[in-house]
Each structure stands twice: as structure tokens, then as C-alpha cells.
N, C-alpha and C positions, 0 to 999 in steps of 0.2 A: 364912285363907279360911272366910268366915263361909256356912255356908248354911241359909236364914232357909226356911219352909214350914209353921205352927204348925196350922194352922185345916184344915178341913170343908171350906169350902165354894173353892176353888181357885180361880182364873186359868186359861183350859185354853193358855198360850200352852207353847210348842216347839222346844227347841233345834232347833239343828237336828242335836246326835250323838245325837237323839235321844234318851238315855239319862242324860244327867243337863242338871240346873234351871241356865237360861240364865245365864251372871255379865256381872255388872252392874261394872265399875272405878269408883270413888270416889279420887276425887284431895282428900281434906280435911285438913288440919292440925290441926281444932282436934279434937281430941279429943270435947266435949260435943256439938259439933254435929253427931260421926261418928252418938255414943250416939243422938241425933235423930231420927238417922238412919233407922237401927239401928232405933230404935221403932216405925215408919212404914211398912220395909218390915213387920216383923214385924208388923203391924196387918194388912194390907195380901192376907192370905191367898191370896201368893204364895207359891210356892215358887220360891226364887230362889239364889242365891251371891253375896258380898259380894269383891269383896279393895278392899280401902283402902294408897293408897296416900299417906307423910303428906308429899310435898311433889313438885313439879314430876317432878324428875329420877328419883325413886322410879318414880314412874307411867309413862315415855318407853321404862326401865328394863322393868318390867311386860314393859310391847309389844313392847317391839324382845324378847324373852325367848319371849314368844306364836310372834311371827313365825317364833322360831329350830324352836320346838315346835312350832305348828301339824296340820305332816302325823300327829305321834304322836300329841297331844292334843290335839285342833279344841273342846273342852268348856275346856280353861282360858283361848278368847280371849272377850276380853269384848262383849259382844247393845250393850254404850253403857256410856260412860262422864259421868260426873257430873265437873265436874269448877269447883272453889271459883275465886275470882281472886285471893283479898288467900291467896296461897301464901306461905314462905321462900324464900329464893332466887330461882330459875324464875317467875315468878308464872304465873299460869291464859291470862296472853294468847296471854304466849309458847312457853307448851306447847302449848292450840290452832295458836297457825299449825306449829309444828312438826308436829301431828296430821293436818293439814287438806296440808302440803306433801310429805308418805310417800302415796305412790300405794296403797303396802300396808295401810296404816293409812284411808285420808281417807273411807272407806268407812260407818266408824263412826261413830253421831251423839253428837255432841258435848251436853250439855245446859250451861249454863253455872249455876251454886248457889251460890252468895256473897248477901254483904247490901250488895251497890252497888245504887245506884238511879241514880247518875249516865249524866242520857244520854251521856255521853262513852265507858264502858266499853260500853253495850248497843251501842254502835251501830261500835265498835271488836269487837267480840264476833261479831257478826250479817258485819263485813264480813270476817271472818279463817274467817268457814267454819260457827261457835256452828249447833246445828241450833233450839237454846232455851233462851232465859236467864230463870229464872225467881231473885226475887229471896227471901229466905230467910228467911220470916213470923216475928216474936220470940212471936208468942203459939201456944203447944204444939200447941192445935185446929185454929186456922189453916192451919200449916204442917203439920197432919197431914195435913186435909184435902184441899193443893195435892199433896203427895207422893203421899199413894192419887190426883190424876190424873192425875200423872205419869206415877205406873207401869201406872197403866189402857188410855192412847195408845200408849208404847213398847211394853212386854209387851203388852196382850191388844186395842190399837184395828185398830194397823197391821201393815201383812210387813216387817219386818225384810231386812236380802241376806243 
């Protein structure tokens, strides 16, 4: 688990536990993409925690563990899931389908974060219950800007369950 929050003028999201920064589950197999995402979050001035799963099975296992521990450790339950589509083994669409079919997990917003521009992928993800679909920009400044907009929207502008 990585805790990020080095800026002085942090955004104001309060995790329901009020004791810990919000946790975002990132299901991403690429070290390079995860490191870029982590750098973007560091520059966002928002105090958060990231938990990385490198494949779909790890992501679902983490969430199952959270369900078992939630009464004792609610701060470990993610407020948002960033999900890559192109994962080894269980792909992102299968993970999304499992999440949205589970009544205890379906309330967690899921943002698809992928390189796929394929309209079939986009339509299928929304059909399965994705809350947003963001194509990773390969240009660093544009990628960083899109992540900052994503962070501001999901953790500062709206009210999460």
C-alpha cells in the first residue's frame, strides 16, 4: 500500500473513517503504467492511499479480504477502483462483471483505465456497469492532466457512497 500526499494545498476529500486518507484500488499489470499513475497522483496534492493488484484475481482477492475485514478495518475498503482491461489471466471485463454482480461490491465506482480505443470494448464496459472509461494518453502531460481531472471529479467534486 502506498500513501501519497506531499502537497500543502491538498484537496478536501474525507474518507468515511475520518482517520485515514481514501484508498484507491488500482488493478494494473504494467509497472510502467502504474508508476506513471503514481507520479500523477503524487502531483495532485490529494492525500490518498493506493493499493495495487497486478491482475484481476489479485484485485478480487483483495476485495474479498476487505469484505471480511470491513467491520474492523473500514479504511482498507476502496472508495474507487481503477481497472485496466488488458490483464493477464482474468481480463478487466471479467473483473468488472464479477464486481458488478456482487451486491456487496457493486456500489464501488469503477473507472476503466486502458489503452483500448475499441468501441466494442467501450460499449461492453458500460454495459457491464463501468462508471467511466478513460483511455490512457501516451503523452505524459496529457496523461497527467486526465488523471488530475479524474481525481478531482471522483474524490473532490462528487459524493461517494
